[in-house]
C-alpha positions as a Markdown table, in Angstrom:
| # | Residue | x | y | z |
|---|---|---|---|---|
| 1 | Met | 0.0 | 0.0 | 0.0 |
| 2 | Arg | 1.4 | 3.4 | -1.0 |
| 3 | Gly | 2.2 | 5.8 | 1.7 |
| 4 | Thr | 1.2 | 9.5 | 1.7 |
| 5 | Ile | 3.6 | 11.8 | -0.1 |
| 6 | Val | 4.9 | 14.5 | 2.2 |
| 7 | Lys | 5.9 | 17.8 | 0.6 |
| 8 | Val | 7.6 | 20.6 | 2.7 |
| 9 | Cys | 7.1 | 23.9 | 0.8 |
| 10 | Gly | 8.4 | 27.4 | 1.0 |
| 11 | Leu | 12.0 | 26.4 | 1.7 |
| 12 | Thr | 14.6 | 29.2 | 1.5 |
| 13 | Gln | 17.6 | 27.7 | 3.3 |
| 14 | Leu | 19.8 | 24.7 | 2.8 |
| 15 | Val | 19.8 | 23.8 | 6.5 |
| 16 | Asp | 16.0 | 23.6 | 6.4 |
| 17 | Ala | 15.9 | 21.6 | 3.2 |
| 18 | Arg | 18.4 | 19.2 | 4.6 |
| 19 | Ala | 16.4 | 18.9 | 7.8 |
| 20 | Ala | 13.3 | 18.1 | 5.8 |
| 21 | Val | 15.1 | 15.4 | 3.9 |
| 22 | Glu | 16.5 | 13.9 | 7.1 |
| 23 | Ala | 13.0 | 13.9 | 8.6 |
| 24 | Gly | 11.8 | 11.8 | 5.7 |
| 25 | Ala | 10.0 | 14.4 | 3.5 |
| 26 | Asp | 9.4 | 13.1 | -0.1 |
| 27 | Trp | 9.3 | 16.4 | -2.0 |
| 28 | Leu | 10.8 | 19.8 | -1.3 |
| 29 | Gly | 9.1 | 23.0 | -2.6 |
| 30 | Phe | 10.8 | 26.2 | -3.6 |
| 31 | Ile | 8.8 | 29.3 | -4.6 |
| 32 | Val | 10.7 | 30.7 | -7.5 |
| 33 | Ser | 8.1 | 33.1 | -8.9 |
| 34 | Gly | 5.2 | 35.2 | -7.5 |
| 35 | Glu | 4.9 | 37.5 | -4.6 |
| 36 | Ser | 5.6 | 35.6 | -1.4 |
| 37 | Pro | 7.7 | 36.1 | 1.8 |
| 38 | Arg | 8.9 | 32.6 | 1.0 |
| 39 | Arg | 10.1 | 33.4 | -2.5 |
| 40 | Ile | 13.7 | 32.4 | -3.3 |
| 41 | Glu | 15.8 | 33.3 | -6.3 |
| 42 | Val | 16.0 | 30.5 | -8.7 |
| 43 | Glu | 19.9 | 30.5 | -8.6 |
| 44 | Arg | 19.8 | 30.0 | -4.8 |
| 45 | Ala | 17.2 | 27.3 | -5.1 |
| 46 | Ala | 19.4 | 25.5 | -7.7 |
| 47 | Glu | 22.4 | 25.6 | -5.2 |
| 48 | Ile | 20.3 | 24.0 | -2.5 |
| 49 | Val | 19.0 | 21.3 | -4.9 |
| 50 | Ala | 22.5 | 20.6 | -6.1 |
| 51 | Ala | 23.6 | 20.1 | -2.5 |
| 52 | Leu | 21.0 | 17.4 | -2.0 |
| 53 | Pro | 21.5 | 14.8 | -4.7 |
| 54 | Gly | 18.5 | 12.7 | -5.5 |
| 55 | Val | 16.0 | 15.0 | -3.9 |
| 56 | Thr | 12.6 | 15.5 | -5.6 |
| 57 | Ala | 12.5 | 19.3 | -5.9 |
| 58 | Val | 9.4 | 21.1 | -6.9 |
| 59 | Ala | 9.5 | 24.5 | -8.6 |
| 60 | Val | 6.5 | 26.5 | -7.3 |
| 61 | Met | 5.3 | 29.3 | -9.6 |
| 62 | Val | 2.5 | 31.8 | -9.9 |
| 63 | Asp | 0.9 | 33.0 | -13.1 |
| 64 | Val | 3.5 | 31.7 | -15.5 |
| 65 | Ala | 3.3 | 30.5 | -19.1 |
| 66 | Pro | 4.6 | 27.0 | -19.9 |
| 67 | Glu | 7.8 | 28.3 | -21.5 |
| 68 | Arg | 8.8 | 30.3 | -18.5 |
| 69 | Ala | 7.8 | 27.5 | -16.1 |
| 70 | Leu | 10.0 | 25.0 | -17.9 |
| 71 | Gly | 12.9 | 27.6 | -18.0 |
| 72 | Leu | 12.7 | 28.2 | -14.3 |
| 73 | Ala | 12.3 | 24.6 | -13.4 |
| 74 | Thr | 15.3 | 23.6 | -15.6 |
| 75 | Arg | 17.5 | 26.3 | -14.1 |
| 76 | Met | 16.5 | 25.1 | -10.6 |
| 77 | Gly | 17.1 | 21.5 | -11.3 |
| 78 | Ala | 13.5 | 20.7 | -10.4 |
| 79 | Ser | 11.9 | 17.3 | -10.9 |
| 80 | Arg | 8.3 | 18.7 | -10.8 |
| 81 | Val | 6.4 | 22.0 | -11.1 |
| 82 | Gln | 3.5 | 23.3 | -9.1 |
| 83 | Leu | 1.4 | 26.0 | -10.6 |
| 84 | His | -0.8 | 28.6 | -9.1 |
| 85 | Arg | -3.2 | 30.8 | -11.1 |
| 86 | Ala | -2.3 | 29.0 | -14.3 |
| 87 | Asp | -4.8 | 28.0 | -16.9 |
| 88 | Ala | -4.7 | 24.2 | -16.6 |
| 89 | Ala | -7.0 | 23.8 | -19.6 |
| 90 | Arg | -4.4 | 25.3 | -21.9 |
| 91 | Trp | -1.4 | 23.6 | -20.3 |
| 92 | Pro | 0.4 | 21.4 | -22.8 |
| 93 | Arg | -0.4 | 17.7 | -22.3 |
| 94 | Asp | 3.2 | 16.9 | -23.3 |
| 95 | Phe | 4.8 | 19.3 | -20.8 |
| 96 | Pro | 8.1 | 17.5 | -20.0 |
| 97 | Leu | 7.8 | 17.7 | -16.2 |
| 98 | Pro | 5.0 | 16.3 | -13.9 |
| 99 | Ser | 2.7 | 19.2 | -13.1 |
| 100 | Ala | 0.5 | 20.0 | -10.1 |
| 101 | Phe | -2.2 | 22.7 | -10.4 |
| 102 | Ala | -3.3 | 24.4 | -7.2 |
| 103 | Ile | -7.1 | 25.1 | -7.1 |
| 104 | Gly | -8.6 | 27.1 | -4.3 |
| 105 | Val | -11.4 | 25.7 | -2.2 |
| 106 | Ala | -13.9 | 28.1 | -0.6 |
| 107 | Gly | -15.4 | 27.5 | 2.9 |
| 108 | Asp | -18.5 | 26.0 | 1.3 |
| 109 | Gly | -16.4 | 23.6 | -0.8 |
| 110 | Ala | -16.8 | 25.4 | -4.1 |
| 111 | Leu | -13.7 | 25.4 | -6.3 |
| 112 | Ala | -12.2 | 28.7 | -7.3 |
| 113 | Gly | -11.1 | 27.3 | -10.7 |
| 114 | Ala | -11.5 | 24.5 | -13.2 |
| 115 | Leu | -10.1 | 21.1 | -12.5 |
| 116 | Pro | -6.9 | 20.2 | -14.5 |
| 117 | His | -6.8 | 17.3 | -16.9 |
| 118 | Glu | -6.4 | 14.0 | -15.2 |
| 119 | Ala | -2.8 | 13.8 | -16.5 |
| 120 | His | -1.9 | 16.5 | -14.0 |
| 121 | Leu | -2.0 | 16.4 | -10.2 |
| 122 | Leu | -4.7 | 18.3 | -8.5 |
| 123 | Met | -3.6 | 20.4 | -5.5 |
| 124 | Leu | -6.3 | 21.7 | -3.2 |
| 125 | Asp | -5.6 | 24.8 | -1.1 |
| 126 | Ala | -7.7 | 27.3 | 0.8 |
| 127 | Ala | -9.1 | 29.9 | -1.6 |
| 128 | His | -8.0 | 33.5 | -0.9 |
| 129 | Ala | -8.8 | 36.8 | -2.7 |
| 130 | Thr | -5.2 | 37.9 | -3.0 |
| 131 | Leu | -2.8 | 35.2 | -1.8 |
| 132 | Ala | -1.8 | 32.3 | -4.1 |
| 133 | Gly | -1.0 | 30.0 | -1.1 |
| 134 | Gly | 0.5 | 30.0 | 2.3 |
| 135 | Thr | -2.7 | 31.2 | 3.9 |
| 136 | Gly | -2.7 | 28.9 | 6.9 |
| 137 | Arg | -6.4 | 28.2 | 6.3 |
| 138 | Leu | -7.9 | 24.8 | 6.2 |
| 139 | Val | -9.6 | 23.4 | 3.2 |
| 140 | Pro | -13.1 | 21.8 | 3.9 |
| 141 | Trp | -12.0 | 18.2 | 4.2 |
| 142 | Asp | -15.4 | 16.7 | 3.2 |
| 143 | Ala | -15.1 | 18.6 | -0.1 |
| 144 | Ala | -11.5 | 17.5 | -0.6 |
| 145 | Arg | -12.4 | 13.9 | 0.1 |
| 146 | Arg | -14.9 | 13.9 | -2.8 |
| 147 | His | -12.1 | 14.9 | -5.2 |
| 148 | Ala | -9.6 | 12.5 | -3.6 |
| 149 | Ala | -11.9 | 9.6 | -4.2 |
| 150 | Ala | -11.9 | 10.3 | -7.9 |
| 151 | Arg | -8.2 | 11.2 | -8.6 |
| 152 | Pro | -4.9 | 11.8 | -6.8 |
| 153 | Val | -5.0 | 15.0 | -4.7 |
| 154 | Leu | -2.2 | 16.9 | -3.0 |
| 155 | Leu | -3.9 | 18.4 | 0.1 |
| 156 | Ala | -2.6 | 21.8 | 1.4 |
| 157 | Gly | -4.1 | 24.5 | 3.5 |
| 158 | Gly | -3.3 | 25.0 | 7.2 |
| 159 | Leu | -1.7 | 21.6 | 7.7 |
| 160 | Ser | 0.5 | 21.2 | 10.8 |
| 161 | Pro | 1.9 | 18.4 | 13.0 |
| 162 | Asp | -1.2 | 18.6 | 15.1 |
| 163 | Asn | -3.8 | 18.2 | 12.4 |
| 164 | Val | -2.2 | 16.3 | 9.5 |
| 165 | Ala | -3.2 | 12.9 | 10.7 |
| 166 | Ala | -6.8 | 13.9 | 11.0 |
| 167 | Ala | -6.6 | 15.4 | 7.5 |
| 168 | Ile | -5.3 | 12.2 | 6.1 |
| 169 | Glu | -8.0 | 10.1 | 7.9 |
| 170 | Ala | -10.7 | 12.4 | 6.6 |
| 171 | Val | -9.5 | 13.0 | 3.0 |
| 172 | Arg | -7.2 | 10.0 | 2.1 |
| 173 | Pro | -5.1 | 12.2 | -0.2 |
| 174 | Phe | -2.2 | 11.2 | -2.5 |
| 175 | Gly | 0.0 | 13.6 | -0.6 |
| 176 | Val | 0.0 | 16.5 | 1.9 |
| 177 | Asp | 1.8 | 19.8 | 1.6 |
| 178 | Ala | 2.8 | 22.2 | 4.5 |
| 179 | Ser | 4.6 | 25.5 | 4.6 |
| 180 | Ser | 3.5 | 28.1 | 7.1 |
| 181 | Gly | 2.5 | 25.4 | 9.7 |
| 182 | Leu | 6.1 | 24.3 | 9.9 |
| 183 | Glu | 7.7 | 27.7 | 10.3 |
| 184 | Arg | 9.4 | 29.8 | 13.0 |
| 185 | Ser | 8.9 | 32.8 | 10.7 |
| 186 | Pro | 8.0 | 33.1 | 6.9 |
| 187 | Gly | 10.5 | 31.0 | 5.0 |
| 188 | Ile | 12.3 | 29.8 | 8.1 |
| 189 | Lys | 11.4 | 26.3 | 9.1 |
| 190 | Asp | 11.3 | 24.8 | 12.6 |
| 191 | Pro | 13.1 | 21.5 | 12.3 |
| 192 | Glu | 11.2 | 20.0 | 15.2 |
| 193 | Arg | 7.9 | 20.8 | 13.6 |
| 194 | Val | 9.0 | 19.4 | 10.3 |
| 195 | Arg | 10.1 | 16.2 | 12.1 |
| 196 | Arg | 6.8 | 15.9 | 13.9 |
| 197 | Phe | 4.9 | 16.6 | 10.7 |
| 198 | Val | 6.5 | 13.8 | 8.8 |
| 199 | Ala | 6.3 | 11.4 | 11.8 |
| 200 | Ala | 2.6 | 12.1 | 12.2 |
| 201 | Val | 2.0 | 11.2 | 8.5 |
| 202 | Arg | 4.0 | 8.0 | 8.7 |
| 203 | Glu | 2.2 | 6.9 | 11.9 |
| 204 | Cys | -1.2 | 7.7 | 10.3 |
| 205 | Asp | -0.3 | 5.7 | 7.2 |
| 206 | Glu | 0.7 | 2.7 | 9.4 |
| 207 | Arg | -2.6 | 2.9 | 11.3 |
| 208 | Ile | -4.5 | 2.9 | 8.0 |
| 209 | Arg | -2.5 | -0.1 | 6.7 |
| 210 | Asp | -3.2 | -2.0 | 9.9 |
| 211 | His | -6.9 | -1.5 | 9.6 |
| 212 | Ala | -7.1 | -2.1 | 5.8 |
């Protein structure tokens, strides 16, 4: 049985990225475009990725065209891209890197955008009028579960070491993504919170396997 993918996002320092890898995180996210206190220059992100051979690095971008997305991801050495405020319907089916499209979910469960093609990963995050992510708000888990039952979903939105197990139990997502819930300050991770987050996911996965 596949375990839940753990993505630690909004990384800006090598020490934090290394701590996430040592804690057992599967994917590391670096925000290389868009307005965010967690944004990092693509050259610095590339240095961090190069220092961690074999890591699955995700280039996180806001409102970019496919050509720019591929250019940034290539410069960073990313294995995947994560796109916010991008038109999934017009995204090339043959884009050379696996792509996740972030769609906001309102408090009533309504989606703030169209679902991407099934070839792409669906990421669900809390809808916000101005922020593309990192809101710290929870997604309605009942709405998220309906989508996760139909296709792989990467669940974000206010996840922390204290609630991620409950989120997995409720939604059964393909993966979970956390950023602000693992921080000391924007862009600076708390290694103990990261360790607890990953441990909570693994323990929850084990409980689910035991009761399968």
